[in-house]
C-alpha positions in Angstrom: 113.7 105.9 77.3 113.6 105.8 81.1 113.1 109.6 81.3 110.2 109.3 78.8 108.5 106.7 81.0 109.0 108.7 84.2 107.7 111.9 82.5 104.7 109.9 81.1 103.8 108.6 84.6 104.2 112.0 86.1 101.8 113.5 83.6 99.3 110.7 84.1 99.5 111.2 87.9 99.0 114.9 87.6 95.9 114.4 85.4 94.5 111.8 87.7 95.0 113.9 90.8 93.3 116.9 89.1 90.4 114.7 88.0 89.7 113.3 91.5 90.2 116.7 93.2 93.6 116.3 94.8 96.3 119.0 94.7 99.1 116.4 95.4 99.4 112.7 96.1 98.4 112.5 99.8 100.5 109.4 100.2 103.7 110.5 98.4 105.5 111.0 101.7 105.3 108.8 104.8 108.2 110.0 107.0 107.4 112.8 109.4 110.6 114.8 109.0 109.9 115.2 105.2 106.4 116.6 105.7 107.6 119.9 107.2 105.2 122.2 109.0 102.2 120.9 107.1 102.4 117.7 109.2 100.3 119.6 111.8 97.4 119.8 109.3 97.0 116.0 109.1 98.6 114.7 112.3 96.1 112.5 114.2 95.7 114.4 117.4 95.9 112.0 120.3 96.1 112.5 124.1 99.7 111.2 124.5 100.9 114.2 122.5 99.8 116.5 125.4 101.2 114.2 128.0 104.6 114.5 126.3 104.3 118.2 125.9 103.5 118.9 129.5 103.6 122.4 130.9 106.7 124.6 130.3 106.0 126.3 133.6 106.8 122.9 135.3 108.6 120.8 132.7 108.7 117.1 133.2 110.7 114.3 131.6 108.7 112.0 129.3 109.2 108.7 127.5 107.2 107.9 124.4 107.6 104.4 123.1 106.4 102.9 119.8 107.2 100.3 117.2 109.0 101.0 113.9 106.9 103.3 111.8 104.3 103.9 114.5 104.7 107.6 115.2 107.7 108.3 117.4 109.3 110.9 115.0 105.9 112.3 113.9 105.1 113.0 117.6 108.5 114.5 118.2 107.9 116.8 115.1 104.6 117.8 116.6 106.1 118.6 120.0 108.6 120.8 118.3 105.8 122.4 116.2 103.7 123.2 119.2 106.7 124.8 120.9 107.9 126.8 117.9 104.6 127.7 116.2 101.7 126.5 118.3 100.4 126.8 121.9 103.8 127.2 123.5 105.3 129.5 120.9 107.9 131.8 122.5 107.9 129.8 125.7 110.2 126.8 125.0 113.6 126.4 123.3 113.5 123.1 121.4 116.8 121.2 121.4 116.6 118.3 118.9 119.1 115.7 120.3 119.1 113.3 117.3 122.7 113.3 116.1 124.9 111.0 118.3 128.0 111.1 116.2 129.6 113.9 118.3 128.7 111.9 121.4 130.4 108.7 120.1 133.4 110.7 119.0 134.0 111.7 122.6 134.5 108.1 123.6 136.1 106.8 120.4 132.8 105.0 119.7 133.3 102.8 122.8 129.9 102.6 124.5 131.4 101.2 127.7 133.1 104.6 128.3 130.0 106.7 128.1 129.0 108.9 131.0 126.1 111.3 131.5 128.7 114.1 131.2 129.4 113.1 127.6 125.6 113.3 126.9 125.5 116.8 128.4 128.3 118.0 126.1 126.5 116.7 123.1 123.2 118.2 124.3 124.9 121.5 124.7 126.2 121.4 121.2 122.6 121.0 120.0 121.4 123.7 122.4 123.9 126.2 121.0 122.7 125.4 117.5 119.1 125.9 118.6 119.9 129.3 120.1 121.6 130.4 116.9 118.8 129.2 114.7 115.6 129.9 116.8 116.2 132.8 119.1 115.6 136.2 117.4 118.6 138.5 117.3 116.8 141.1 119.3 116.5 138.7 122.2 120.2 138.0 122.1 121.0 141.7 122.0 118.8 142.3 125.1 121.1 140.1 127.2 123.3 141.8 129.8 127.0 142.1 129.0 127.8 139.3 131.6 125.2 137.0 129.9 126.6 137.8 126.5 130.0 136.8 127.5 128.6 133.6 129.1 126.7 132.7 126.0 129.8 133.3 123.9 131.7 131.0 126.3 129.1 128.3 125.7 129.3 128.8 121.9 133.1 128.5 121.9 133.2 125.4 124.2 130.3 123.5 122.7 129.0 125.0 119.5 129.8 124.0 115.9 131.7 126.6 113.8 128.6 128.0 112.1 126.6 128.4 115.3 129.6 130.2 116.9 129.9 132.6 114.0 126.1 133.3 114.0 126.1 134.1 117.7 129.3 136.2 117.6 127.9 138.2 114.8 125.1 139.4 117.0 126.6 139.7 120.5 130.3 140.1 119.8 133.2 137.6 120.3 134.2 138.5 123.9 133.9 135.3 126.0 133.9 134.6 129.7 136.8 132.6 131.0 135.4 129.5 132.6 137.1 126.3 133.8 134.7 123.8 132.2 136.4 120.8 133.8 135.4 122.1 137.3 131.7 122.5 136.4 129.4 119.6 136.9 126.8 118.6 134.3 124.0 120.0 136.4 125.8 123.3 136.8 126.3 123.6 133.0 122.7 122.9 132.2 121.5 125.2 135.0 123.6 128.0 133.6 122.2 127.3 130.1 118.6 127.4 131.4 119.3 130.7 133.1 120.7 132.1 129.8 117.7 130.9 127.9 115.3 132.5 130.4 117.1 135.8 129.8 116.2 135.3 126.1 112.5 135.0 126.9 112.1 131.2 127.1 110.6 129.5 130.2 112.0 126.1 129.5 114.3 123.9 127.4 112.9 120.8 125.9 115.6 118.3 124.8 113.9 115.9 122.3 115.9 112.6 122.1 115.2 110.6 119.0 116.8 108.3 116.4 118.6 106.3 119.1 118.2 103.1 117.1 119.4 104.5 113.7 123.2 104.6 114.2 125.1 101.5 113.0 126.4 101.0 116.6 122.9 100.9 118.0 120.8 99.4 115.2 122.2 95.9 115.5 120.8 95.1 118.9 118.6 96.6 121.6 121.4 96.1 124.2 123.6 98.6 122.3 120.8 101.2 122.2 120.3 100.8 125.9 124.0 101.2 126.5 123.9 104.4 124.6 121.1 105.9 126.6 121.6 104.3 130.0 124.1 106.8 131.4 121.7 109.7 130.7 118.5 108.0 131.9 120.2 106.7 135.0 121.2 110.3 136.0 117.9 111.1 137.7 119.0 114.6 139.0 119.5 115.6 135.3 116.1 114.4 134.4 114.5 116.3 137.3 116.2 119.7 136.9 114.0 122.8 136.9 113.4 124.5 133.6 114.7 121.6 131.5 112.8 118.5 130.4 114.2 115.5 128.4 111.7 113.9 126.1 112.7 110.5 124.9 111.2 108.9 121.8 112.2 105.3 121.9 111.6 101.9 120.3 109.4 99.6 122.4 112.1 97.0 122.9 114.6 99.6 124.0 112.2 101.3 126.4 111.4 98.0 128.1 115.1 97.1 128.4 115.8 100.5 129.9 113.1 100.1 132.5 114.6 96.8 133.5 118.2 98.1 133.8 117.5 101.6 135.2 115.3 102.6 138.2 112.9 105.1 136.6 110.6 107.1 138.9 107.3 106.7 137.1 105.7 109.2 139.5 108.1 111.9 138.2 108.0 111.2 134.5 105.4 110.7 131.8 105.5 107.2 130.2 103.4 106.5 127.1 103.1 103.8 124.5 101.8 104.5 121.1 99.0 102.2 119.9 97.0 102.3 116.7 93.5 100.9 116.4 91.4 100.7 113.3 89.5 103.9 113.8 92.7 106.0 114.3 94.3 104.5 111.2 91.2 105.3 109.2 91.3 108.8 110.5 94.9 109.2 109.4 93.9 108.5 105.8 90.8 110.7 106.0 92.8 113.7 107.3 95.4 113.4 104.5 92.7 113.2 101.8 90.8 116.2 103.2 94.0 118.3 103.5 95.2 117.6 99.9 91.7 118.0 98.4 90.5 121.0 100.5 87.8 118.8 101.9 86.5 117.6 98.6 87.7 114.0 99.2 86.9 112.6 102.6 87.3 108.8 102.2 89.5 106.4 100.3 86.3 105.0 98.9 85.7 108.3 97.0 88.7 107.4 94.8 87.4 103.9 94.0 85.0 102.6 91.4 81.7 101.3 92.8 82.8 97.6 92.6 86.0 98.4 94.5 84.5 100.3 97.4 83.2 97.4 99.4 85.5 97.0 102.5 88.5 98.6 100.7 89.5 100.5 103.8 89.1 97.4 106.0 91.3 95.3 103.6 94.1 97.9 103.6 94.0 98.3 107.4 94.1 94.5 107.8 97.2 94.4 105.7 99.1 97.3 107.3 99.9 95.4 110.6 98.8 98.3 112.8 101.6 100.5 111.4 100.7 104.0 110.1 103.8 104.1 108.0 102.9 100.8 106.4 99.4 102.0 105.9 100.6 105.1 104.0 103.1 103.1 102.0 100.2 100.7 101.0 98.0 103.6 99.9 100.9 105.0 97.9 101.4 101.7 96.2 97.7 101.5 95.3 97.8 105.0 93.7 101.0 104.2 91.8 99.6 100.9 90.5 96.4 102.5 89.3 98.1 105.4 87.6 100.8 103.3 86.1 98.6 100.6 84.7 95.4 102.4 83.9 95.0 104.6 80.9 91.3 105.0 80.6 89.5 104.3 83.9 89.3 107.3 86.2 88.8 105.6 89.5 90.7 102.8 91.3 89.4 99.4 90.3 88.9 96.2 92.2 91.7 94.6 90.3 94.0 97.5 91.4 93.2 96.8 95.0 93.6 93.0 94.7 96.9 93.2 92.9 98.3 95.9 95.2 97.5 93.9 98.3 99.0 90.7 96.9 102.2 92.4 95.8 102.6 94.4 99.0 102.2 91.4 101.2 105.1 89.8 99.4 107.1 93.0 99.8 106.5 93.0 103.5 107.6 89.4 103.7 110.8 90.3 102.0 111.4 93.2 104.4 111.2 90.8 107.3 114.2 88.8 106.1 117.1 89.3 108.5 119.3 90.9 105.9 116.7 93.5 104.9 116.6 95.3 108.3 118.9 94.8 111.3 117.0 92.8 114.0 116.3 95.8 116.3 115.1 97.9 113.4 112.1 95.6 113.0 109.0 96.8 114.9 108.6 94.7 118.0 105.1 93.7 119.0 103.5 96.2 121.4 103.4 95.0 124.9 102.3 96.7 128.2 104.7 98.3 130.5 103.1 96.2 133.2 99.7 94.5 133.1 97.2 96.1 135.5 96.6 94.4 138.8 92.8 94.6 138.3 90.7 94.1 135.2 91.1 92.8 131.7 94.2 93.6 129.6 95.1 92.7 126.0 98.6 93.1 124.5 99.3 93.0 120.8 101.1 89.6 121.0 97.7 88.0 121.5 98.1 87.6 125.3 95.1 88.1 127.6 95.6 89.2 131.2 93.0 89.1 134.0 93.8 90.8 137.2 97.5 90.8 136.4 97.6 87.1 135.5 98.2 85.9 131.9 95.9 83.3 130.5 97.7 80.0 130.3 96.0 79.0 127.0 95.5 82.0 124.7 92.2 82.4 122.8 91.9 81.2 119.2 92.5 83.8 116.5 88.8 84.4 116.0 88.2 84.6 119.8 91.0 87.0 120.1 89.7 89.2 117.3 86.3 89.3 118.9 87.8 90.2 122.3 90.1 92.7 120.7 87.4 94.7 118.9 85.3 94.8 122.1 88.4 95.9 124.1 89.4 98.6 121.6 85.9 100.1 121.5 85.0 99.7 125.2 82.6 100.7 126.7 80.8 101.2 123.4 78.2 98.7 122.4 79.4 97.0 119.2 76.5 95.7 117.0 76.3 92.1 115.9 76.9 92.9 112.2 80.1 94.8 112.9 81.4 92.0 115.1 80.6 89.4 112.4 82.3 91.4 109.7 85.4 92.1 111.8 85.9 88.6 113.1 85.3 86.6 110.0 86.5 88.9 107.2 89.9 88.9 108.8 90.2 85.1 108.0 90.4 85.9 104.3 93.8 86.5 102.7 94.2 90.2 101.7 94.5 89.4 98.0 91.3 87.5 97.6 88.7 89.2 95.4 85.6 90.8 96.9 84.7 87.7 98.9 81.2 87.8 100.5 80.7 86.5 104.0 79.5 82.9 104.1 75.8 82.6 104.9 76.4 80.6 108.1 78.4 83.5 109.7 75.3 85.0 111.3 74.1 85.9 114.8 73.9 82.2 115.8 77.6 81.6 115.1 78.4 84.9 116.9 76.6 83.8 120.0 78.5 80.5 119.9 81.8 82.3 119.6 80.9 84.5 122.5 80.0 81.5 124.6 83.3 79.7 123.7 85.3 82.8 124.6 83.4 83.2 127.9 84.0 79.5 128.7 87.7 79.9 127.9 88.0 82.8 130.3 86.0 80.9 133.0 88.2 77.9 132.7 91.1 79.8 134.3 89.3 82.7 135.9 85.9 81.4 137.1 83.1 83.9 136.4 85.3 86.3 134.4 83.5 85.5 131.1 80.3 87.0 132.1 82.1 89.6 134.2 83.7 91.2 131.2 81.6 90.3 128.1 78.2 92.0 128.4 75.2 91.5 126.1 72.6 94.1 125.2 69.7 92.1 123.7 68.9 93.1 120.1 71.9 95.4 119.9 75.2 93.7 120.4 78.0 93.3 122.9 80.2 95.5 125.0 83.2 95.0 127.3 83.4 95.9 130.9 87.2 95.7 131.5 87.1 95.8 135.4 
């Protein structure tokens, strides 16, 4: 009986996708590592990707921090893609340092015993695997006899059995005799970089991810920090020529590391992933265009006329600024429509209403302590340090002026007004867009197509702006008019300095 139901749903899904012009469900997958190489076709291209990539000719360590489901692994996958198939193809050896079981085995899973040398051994295991998998055999055969024996020594000392076999099958099994105990971590990595240069690669990028996914590290940020502290604290390792460590970390862990380890920000790239409404909407658009060959460009194209009004706004309001949650929500909408609808072609208003209602309860359940370990939940985004001059908003609802936090935070509606101006600065945001953004967010996501009350007009907007300016002026005299600018007849814009 279950098999029949599954098959029936699959057939209905296929018919519906064909009818609306989609080759596959664009929201079926929402984890970057399952997307494969096609992730590059609908990855939202943002500046921090290129900051993390850097230049292989002068590689630099980088830290990318994000909340749960906010793009750490997707960005790592894109860094690897650009190095293996894109702009840096043939110039970088990508070493994915994502499996920490061998590392923990070295110290019998006692994090207190960890040293940077343990990390280097684990990185070298991943590096040997990368050489076996990604370096063409012709490049290995072109090595000198000395370098062949050195590579085989690395494979025997650090490599897994499969990697050792693959390398030996190409260059032979003769190995250099080295006293590994007398070699420092820097000497080991330097020798590896020289070997990789002989294989035609300018640099090694070590991509560090999944730090918070092991049982030992998922329970608390402190344990994740203990796992990474020895490596991050070894500044000479992070500043070696021809090798760059790229860290993809949860926000809480990144903040804790910065407090416990002196990090030279002038020598590393540090980025925090943030998602605003426009970028989230672009994420959905790119997926729809990819899976429809540009025939479907908006989520509204899949909805019946009565369901189109503000459907994208409602879904973004409910996704809590998480791209993964956004994709999960879109997937739930498609599944509900296909499962419960036999005759209507397009997504109905009742589909949207019911999906938002059910999904909000699912998210509440996932927030229960037993559902995810505490550190696995996405912490609110917060600045590395508020700027000393100008206006700054963090995602906890705090407002900073010239490096000082407002003692009494704005009301929810005042913060939404300030937030939309802040996210779109220095663009002029028209009155209608501000009214809809500020007051629609007050409705619960499962309410039917509620229309804006008649009194939420330009007059109320002017009053709200005046209250917000007054609240800023109360602690920072003159700052209200300093930041919130008006263009008569058009709208408002934010001058953040």
